C-alpha positions as CSV (number, residue, x, y, z in Angstrom):
1,M,0.0,0.0,0.0
2,N,1.5,3.3,-1.1
3,H,1.2,6.5,0.9
4,D,2.4,9.8,-0.6
5,A,4.4,12.3,1.5
6,A,1.3,14.3,2.4
7,E,-0.2,11.3,4.2
8,I,2.8,10.3,6.2
9,T,1.8,12.4,9.2
10,E,-1.9,11.6,9.0
11,E,-3.5,8.8,11.1
12,H,-5.7,6.2,9.6
13,Y,-8.0,4.0,11.7
14,E,-7.0,0.5,10.7
15,L,-7.2,-3.0,12.1
16,V,-3.7,-4.0,13.5
17,I,-2.9,-7.7,13.6
18,S,0.3,-8.9,15.3
19,V,1.2,-12.5,14.7
20,D,4.0,-14.2,16.8
21,A,5.4,-17.7,16.6
22,R,5.4,-19.8,19.7
23,R,8.9,-20.3,21.2
24,S,10.6,-18.9,18.1
25,G,14.0,-18.8,20.0
26,E,14.1,-22.6,20.1
27,Y,14.3,-22.9,16.3
28,D,17.9,-23.3,15.0
29,D,19.2,-21.6,11.9
30,V,18.1,-24.4,9.6
31,D,14.5,-24.7,11.0
32,K,13.8,-20.9,11.5
33,P,13.5,-20.1,7.7
34,R,11.1,-23.1,7.3
35,M,9.0,-21.8,10.3
36,R,8.9,-18.3,8.8
37,A,7.7,-19.7,5.4
38,R,5.0,-21.6,7.2
39,I,3.7,-18.4,8.9
40,Y,3.5,-16.6,5.6
41,R,1.8,-19.5,3.9
42,V,-0.8,-19.6,6.7
43,L,-1.5,-15.9,6.6
44,E,-1.5,-15.3,2.9
45,T,-3.7,-18.3,2.2
46,A,-6.1,-17.2,4.9
47,F,-6.3,-13.6,3.4
48,A,-6.9,-15.0,-0.1
49,H,-9.6,-17.4,1.1
50,A,-11.3,-14.6,3.1
51,S,-11.2,-12.4,0.0
52,V,-9.1,-9.7,1.6
53,P,-7.5,-7.8,-1.3
54,R,-3.7,-7.6,-1.3
55,D,-3.7,-3.9,-1.8
56,A,-5.7,-3.5,1.4
57,L,-2.9,-5.0,3.5
58,H,0.3,-3.8,4.9
59,L,2.6,-6.7,5.9
60,E,5.7,-6.0,7.9
61,D,8.2,-8.8,8.7
62,R,9.1,-9.2,12.4
63,G,11.6,-12.1,12.1
64,D,9.6,-14.4,14.2
65,G,6.2,-13.1,13.1
66,V,4.3,-10.6,11.0
67,L,2.7,-7.2,11.7
68,V,-0.3,-6.5,9.6
69,A,-2.5,-3.4,9.1
70,V,-5.8,-3.7,7.2
71,T,-7.5,-0.7,5.8
72,G,-10.9,0.4,6.9
73,R,-12.5,-0.7,3.6
74,V,-12.4,-4.3,4.7
75,A,-14.9,-5.2,7.4
76,V,-13.3,-6.0,10.8
77,S,-15.8,-8.8,11.3
78,R,-14.4,-10.6,8.3
79,L,-11.0,-10.8,9.9
80,L,-12.4,-11.8,13.3
81,G,-14.7,-14.4,11.6
82,L,-13.8,-16.0,8.3
83,W,-10.2,-15.0,8.2
84,L,-9.5,-16.6,11.7
85,V,-11.3,-19.8,10.6
86,E,-9.0,-20.0,7.5
87,V,-6.0,-19.3,9.6
88,R,-6.9,-22.2,11.9
89,E,-7.5,-24.6,9.0
90,K,-4.3,-23.8,7.2
91,L,-2.3,-24.0,10.4
92,R,-3.7,-27.5,11.0
93,D,-2.7,-28.4,7.5
94,E,0.8,-27.1,8.0
95,N,1.2,-28.9,11.3
96,R,0.4,-32.3,10.0
97,G,3.3,-34.6,10.6
98,L,5.5,-31.9,12.2
99,R,7.4,-33.1,15.3
100,V,7.2,-29.5,16.7
101,P,3.9,-27.9,15.5
102,L,3.9,-24.2,14.6
103,G,2.0,-22.2,17.3
104,L,0.7,-18.7,16.7
105,R,-0.3,-15.9,19.0
106,V,-2.5,-13.3,17.4
107,G,-3.2,-9.8,18.9
108,M,-5.9,-7.6,17.4
109,H,-6.8,-4.0,17.9
110,V,-8.4,-1.1,15.9
111,G,-6.9,2.3,16.2
112,P,-5.1,5.2,14.6
113,V,-2.0,4.1,12.6
114,R,0.7,6.1,10.9
115,H,2.5,4.9,7.8
116,D,5.9,6.0,6.6
117,D,8.6,4.6,4.4
118,R,9.7,2.1,7.0
119,G,6.5,0.7,8.3
120,I,3.7,1.6,10.7
121,S,3.6,3.0,14.2
122,G,1.2,4.3,16.8
123,R,-0.3,3.2,20.1
124,A,-2.7,0.9,18.3
125,V,0.4,-1.0,16.9
126,D,2.0,-1.1,20.3
127,L,-1.1,-2.5,21.9
128,A,-1.7,-5.2,19.3
129,C,1.9,-6.4,19.6
130,R,1.7,-6.4,23.5
131,L,-1.5,-8.6,23.3
132,A,0.1,-11.1,21.1
133,D,3.3,-11.2,23.2
134,S,1.4,-11.3,26.6
135,A,2.2,-14.0,29.2
136,V,-1.5,-14.9,29.2
137,A,-1.4,-15.7,25.5
138,R,1.7,-17.9,26.0
139,R,0.1,-19.7,29.0
140,L,-3.1,-20.4,27.1
141,L,-1.3,-22.2,24.3
142,D,0.5,-24.4,26.8
143,A,-2.4,-25.0,29.1
144,Y,-4.7,-26.1,26.4
145,N,-2.1,-27.8,24.1
146,A,-3.4,-25.4,21.4
147,D,-1.7,-24.0,18.3
148,L,-3.6,-20.8,17.9
149,V,-4.8,-18.1,20.3
150,L,-6.4,-14.7,19.6
151,V,-6.2,-11.9,22.1
152,T,-8.3,-8.8,21.3
153,S,-8.5,-5.4,22.9
154,Q,-11.4,-4.4,25.1
155,S,-12.6,-1.9,22.5
156,L,-12.5,-4.4,19.7
157,Y,-14.4,-6.9,21.7
158,E,-17.1,-4.3,22.6
159,D,-17.5,-2.8,19.2
160,V,-17.3,-6.0,17.0
161,V,-17.1,-9.4,18.9
162,S,-19.8,-8.8,21.5
163,G,-22.4,-8.3,18.7
164,G,-21.5,-11.7,17.2
165,G,-21.6,-12.5,13.5
166,K,-20.6,-15.0,10.9
167,F,-18.0,-17.3,12.6
168,I,-17.9,-14.9,15.6
169,E,-19.1,-16.4,18.9
170,P,-18.8,-14.0,21.8
171,G,-19.4,-16.8,24.3
172,Q,-16.1,-18.4,23.3
173,Y,-14.1,-15.4,24.5
174,T,-12.9,-15.0,28.1
175,R,-12.1,-11.7,29.7
176,A,-8.6,-11.3,31.2
177,R,-6.5,-8.6,32.9
178,L,-3.1,-8.2,31.4
179,R,-0.1,-6.5,33.0
180,L,1.6,-4.8,30.1
181,K,4.6,-2.5,30.0
182,E,2.2,0.5,29.8
183,G,0.0,-0.7,32.7
184,E,-2.9,-3.1,33.2
185,V,-5.5,-3.5,30.4
186,T,-8.5,-5.6,29.8
187,A,-8.3,-8.1,26.9
188,W,-10.4,-10.9,25.6
189,C,-8.9,-14.3,24.8
190,H,-10.2,-16.9,22.3
191,L,-8.9,-20.4,21.3
192,P,-10.5,-21.0,17.9
193,G,-12.3,-24.3,17.8
194,L,-12.6,-24.6,21.6
195,P,-15.0,-23.3,24.2
196,A,-14.2,-20.2,26.2
197,P,-11.0,-20.9,28.0
198,E,-10.2,-20.5,31.7
199,I,-7.3,-18.1,32.1
200,P,-4.3,-20.1,33.6
201,A,-2.9,-18.8,36.9
202,D,0.5,-17.1,36.8
203,P,3.0,-19.8,38.0
204,R,5.1,-17.1,39.5
205,S,2.3,-16.1,41.8
206,A,1.7,-19.6,42.8
207,S,5.3,-20.3,43.6
208,A,5.5,-17.1,45.6
209,A,2.4,-18.2,47.6
210,E,3.9,-21.6,48.3
211,T,7.2,-20.1,49.7
212,P,6.9,-19.7,53.5
213,A,7.8,-16.2,54.6
214,P,10.7,-16.0,57.1
215,D,9.8,-15.4,60.7
216,A,11.4,-12.0,61.0
217,G,9.1,-10.4,63.5
218,P,6.8,-7.5,63.1
219,A,7.2,-5.4,60.0
220,R,8.3,-1.8,60.2
221,D,8.9,0.9,57.7
222,G,11.5,-0.3,55.2
223,D,11.1,-3.9,56.2
224,A,9.3,-6.7,54.3
225,P,5.5,-6.6,54.8
226,V,3.8,-8.7,57.4
227,P,3.2,-12.2,56.0
228,R,-0.3,-12.5,54.5
229,A,-3.0,-14.2,56.6
230,A,-3.7,-17.8,55.4
231,G,-6.3,-17.8,52.7
232,A,-6.1,-14.0,52.0
233,A,-6.4,-12.9,48.4
234,P,-3.1,-11.7,46.9
235,D,-2.7,-7.9,46.2
236,G,-4.6,-6.9,43.2
237,D,-6.7,-10.1,43.0
238,A,-10.4,-9.2,42.8
239,T,-11.3,-12.7,44.2
240,A,-11.1,-13.1,47.9
241,P,-12.3,-16.1,50.0
242,P,-15.9,-15.7,51.4
243,A,-16.0,-14.1,54.8
244,A,-17.5,-15.9,57.7
245,G,-21.2,-15.3,58.1
246,P,-24.6,-17.0,58.2
247,G,-24.4,-20.4,56.7
248,R,-20.6,-20.3,56.6
249,E,-18.1,-21.7,59.0
250,R,-15.1,-19.7,60.0
251,P,-11.9,-21.3,58.6
252,S,-9.9,-23.3,61.0
253,G,-6.4,-22.4,62.2
254,D,-4.9,-19.1,63.3
255,Q,-5.8,-16.2,61.2
256,Y,-4.8,-12.7,61.9
257,T,-5.1,-9.5,59.9
258,V,-2.7,-6.9,61.2
259,H,-2.1,-3.3,60.0
260,G,0.8,-1.3,61.4
261,D,2.6,-2.0,64.7
262,W,1.7,-5.0,66.6
263,S,1.4,-2.9,69.8
264,E,-1.6,-1.0,68.2
265,H,-4.9,-2.8,67.6
266,R,-6.7,-0.5,65.1
267,D,-8.8,-2.2,62.4
268,N,-7.5,-5.6,63.2
269,V,-9.3,-8.9,63.0
270,Y,-8.5,-11.9,65.3
271,Q,-10.0,-15.2,65.1
272,Q,-7.9,-16.9,67.8
273,P,-6.7,-15.7,71.3
274,V,-3.8,-13.4,70.8
275,H,-1.8,-11.0,73.1
276,I,-2.0,-7.3,72.1
277,G,0.7,-4.9,73.2
278,R,4.3,-5.1,74.4
279,V,5.4,-7.4,77.2
280,T,7.0,-5.1,79.9
281,G,8.0,-5.6,83.5
282,R,4.8,-4.1,84.7
283,D,2.9,-6.7,82.7
284,D,4.8,-9.5,84.3
285,E,4.0,-8.0,87.8
286,R,0.3,-7.9,86.9
287,R,0.3,-11.5,85.7
288,K,2.0,-12.7,88.9
289,G,-0.5,-10.8,91.1
């Protein structure tokens, strides 16, 4: 797609598609060109079968993937629907008999894109690339032993996916919160050909939760925080265990929620007998009396 000098500084709203290969760093110098050839065969065949004109596409090589921008004259629903179906079918065909199947992570977002002589740029491009490269996308491929995952932006889901359409099933998408370089964003994940996936837990969070905290005494400014009470939700996790109440039994075992110095008892919750305050000589005398 050609853009004259007058258009270089103008933004055009386009669909941005970022495609990355799974574990591309594990391919050696002999297999990597073959992997790259498969990616292009998959994408170009899918574009042709979905009747997406070549002059409506900007394809930019990324070594282990491809960055694509599609002009607004092509319906986004066609890319989310028929094109994705064709990608899945061609990918299955390419992977037949391969010892290491090609896996693809696809990120999609619609937004303003700038074109110049060297390629495309803009926040829409950045977001599409971050979605494809996200840890959640990587974990989904592994957890479901899948070869294709799509991660769309929140706005793309709301504007196109949520309304459904030909080959578009909103019920097969799962909402996820992604921690990207620019901050947290909401995205929607889809494994073509499979029901809505469950988002796998971050193994780093699980291993941190299983590591016992050292018994270093009460926390003070500059120290490590007080170890979390058993069963408490991790920071930033919107899901916490249900509180005790009618029809619910209190969890067994010692559970303390402590804020600030142990010698103060503001806003604290104790479910077992616990001593509050410092032990001094005067306290010893009182206990003896």
